[in-house]
GUGU-755959 format. One line per 10 residues: number of its first residue (from 1); their letters; for each residue x, y, z of C-alpha. Coordinates in pm, 1 decimal, decimal comma, padded with zeros to 6 digits. Layout:
GUGU-755959
NUM) A) X Y Z; ...
//
This chain:
GUGU-755959
1) XXXXXXXXXX) -04092,0 -03740,3 00706,5; -03743,2 -03598,0 00645,1; -03677,5 -03232,0 00629,3; -03489,1 -03109,4 00327,5; -03180,3 -02911,2 00402,5; -03155,3 -02589,0 00216,4; -02822,7 -02454,0 00105,3; -02866,4 -02117,0 00269,4; -02552,8 -01915,9 00315,6; -02551,6 -01581,6 00486,6
11) XXXXXXXXXX) -02473,6 -01285,8 00261,6; -02115,9 -01175,6 00317,2; -02036,9 -00813,2 00386,7; -01800,9 -00759,2 00091,6; -01658,0 -00434,5 00231,4; -01566,8 -00607,6 00557,6; -01429,9 -00906,7 00362,9; -01206,4 -00670,5 00163,4; -01090,7 -00504,6 00486,6; -01009,6 -00844,0 00634,9
21) XXXXXXXXXX) -00819,8 -00953,4 00323,1; -00628,3 -00625,2 00354,1; -00461,3 -00747,8 00673,1; -00235,1 -00961,4 00458,9; 00048,6 -00737,3 00340,1; 00139,6 -00795,9 -00022,8; 00401,1 -00678,6 -00261,7; 00283,6 -00467,6 -00551,9; 00334,4 -00576,7 -00910,7; 00249,7 -00446,0 -01253,4
31) XXXXXXXXXX) 00172,3 -00708,0 -01516,8; 00279,4 -00579,0 -01859,8; 00216,5 -00711,9 -02208,5; 00205,4 -00606,4 -02570,8; -00113,6 -00586,6 -02776,2; -00163,0 -00461,3 -03132,6; 00162,4 -00265,5 -03127,8; 00099,8 -00101,3 -02789,9; 00223,6 -00177,2 -02440,1; -00027,8 -00219,9 -02157,9
41) XXXXXXXXXX) -00021,1 -00307,4 -01790,5; -00225,2 -00355,3 -01476,4; -00134,1 -00306,8 -01111,1; -00177,3 -00639,4 -00931,9; -00108,3 -00740,5 -00572,5; -00227,9 -01098,2 -00614,9; 00087,6 -01270,0 -00739,2; 00263,1 -01584,2 -00623,2; 00525,6 -01834,3 -00722,7; 00372,1 -02173,7 -00800,4
51) XXXXXXXXXX) 00641,9 -02420,0 -00906,2; 01017,3 -02448,3 -00953,8; 00996,7 -02739,2 -01204,5; 00866,8 -02609,7 -01432,5; 00917,2 -02250,9 -01319,0; 00561,0 -02116,2 -01287,0; 00406,8 -01799,7 -01143,2; 00043,6 -01694,3 -01101,6; -00138,2 -01361,7 -01117,5; -00504,2 -01303,0 -01043,9
61) XXXXXXXXXX) -00671,2 -01045,4 -01268,2; -01019,0 -00896,8 -01251,7; -01212,1 -01076,8 -01525,1; -01364,8 -00750,7 -01651,6; -01028,0 -00572,9 -01679,6; -00848,7 -00526,6 -02010,9; -00560,4 -00742,1 -01882,4; -00802,8 -01010,3 -01764,6; -00944,4 -01031,9 -02115,1; -00624,9 -00994,3 -02321,8
71) XXXXXXXXXX) -00362,0 -01187,8 -02128,7; -00485,5 -01534,9 -02219,9; -00242,2 -01630,3 -02494,5; 00030,0 -01371,6 -02497,1; 00366,5 -01335,0 -02321,7; 00371,5 -01105,9 -02020,0; 00603,5 -00968,4 -01755,0; 00545,5 -00943,8 -01382,9; 00726,3 -00638,5 -01246,6; 00771,3 -00628,9 -00867,9
81) XXXXXXXXXX) 00769,4 -00260,6 -00774,4; 01021,8 -00090,1 -00552,1; 00934,2 00168,2 -00288,9; 01006,8 00455,8 -00531,0; 00747,1 00333,8 -00784,3; 00423,3 00447,6 -00618,7; 00341,1 00670,8 -00919,9; 00389,8 00372,6 -01150,7; 00154,1 00161,5 -00938,7; -00107,4 00436,9 -00956,8
91) XXXXXXXXXX) -00057,5 00482,2 -01331,4; -00136,8 00117,0 -01403,6; -00420,8 00113,9 -01150,3; -00604,8 00357,1 -01377,8; -00506,3 00674,8 -01194,1; -00257,7 00845,1 -01429,5; -00003,8 01066,7 -01260,6; 00068,6 01403,9 -01424,6; 00413,0 01409,7 -01579,9; 00497,4 01052,7 -01482,3
101) XXXXXXXXXX) 00709,7 00883,6 -01748,7; 00735,1 00506,3 -01778,8; 01073,5 00368,1 -01886,3; 01045,8 00036,1 -02071,6; 01280,9 -00253,4 -02130,9; 01220,9 -00468,7 -02439,0; 01497,6 -00726,4 -02394,4; 01284,1 -01037,8 -02345,7; 00966,8 -01216,6 -02444,6; 00746,1 -00933,1 -02311,9
111) XXXXXXXXXX) 00789,1 -00561,2 -02240,7; 00877,5 -00484,8 -01881,2; 00930,7 -00184,9 -01656,1; 01293,4 -00070,3 -01652,5; 01320,6 00022,0 -01282,5; 01152,4 -00271,7 -01108,2; 01281,0 -00432,7 -00791,7; 01240,5 -00773,9 -00959,4; 01087,1 -00906,4 -01279,2; 00975,0 -01226,8 -01445,1
121) XXXXXXXXXX) 00905,2 -01252,7 -01816,9; 00661,4 -01533,0 -01890,2; 00508,5 -01738,5 -02164,3; 00141,3 -01828,7 -02118,5; 00095,8 -02165,0 -01942,4; -00266,5 -02204,3 -01824,0; -00570,1 -01994,5 -01739,3; -00830,1 -02086,5 -01475,2; -01167,3 -01956,5 -01361,4; -01140,4 -01764,2 -01036,6
131) XXXXXXXXXX) -01493,3 -01629,8 -00994,8; -01485,7 -01257,9 -01076,4; -01113,7 -01300,5 -01146,2; -00913,7 -01508,2 -01389,5; -00604,2 -01692,9 -01265,6; -00321,2 -01673,7 -01517,9; -00020,5 -01902,2 -01488,7; 00295,9 -01815,3 -01674,6; 00607,6 -02018,7 -01738,6; 00908,3 -01808,4 -01641,7
141) XXXXXXXXXX) 01131,3 -01747,6 -01943,6; 01366,0 -01497,5 -01777,3; 01397,1 -01310,6 -01447,5; 01614,2 -01073,4 -01250,8; 01626,1 -00846,7 -00945,4; 01796,0 -00541,9 -00798,3; 01950,9 -00614,7 -00457,6; 01988,3 -00240,2 -00387,4; 01614,1 -00156,7 -00371,6; 01329,5 -00209,5 -00123,6
151) XXXXXXXXXX) 00974,9 -00327,4 -00208,4; 00654,6 -00130,0 -00233,6; 00394,6 -00296,7 -00009,8; 00015,4 -00272,3 00004,0; -00141,0 -00315,1 00350,1; -00484,5 -00223,3 00487,1; -00570,3 -00022,1 00178,7; -00251,3 00183,6 00179,2; 00093,0 00189,9 00022,4; 00385,6 00116,5 00249,9
161) XXX) 00762,5 00086,2 00233,2; 00939,3 -00182,8 00429,2; 01142,4 -00031,4 00711,2
//
């Protein structure tokens, strides 16, 4: 008689998993897009370049977020934040900062933040299932950067500047 193997996986401690993921320092971005005449955005630290030919980038968005639901078929911008944009990161993470004003630039295929360290405006390319997230690939239509600024970094649950 053969014993059947059961696919039993131990339950992961999600808090400890998040803490472990947090040991990988990431840049901080805000993904911005237009919708029904308004401009929206979401703070995202899961961003990566994918391909040079064609020029593709990827962001991972919480499936339940407004951006995760609306970004499927619309142009967007990925704004890499500089170390002076902590209030902007908080604003788009759902924690509005009193008196904080967002300056916009509308010179491309999608609205973008005016003061970013770097930016990529993108046309939608593909969208993939990523569990509780959705993986959005964009084809880079335009890009730029400021060589005089330093990045805002997220590490172990906190905001950091590169020194």
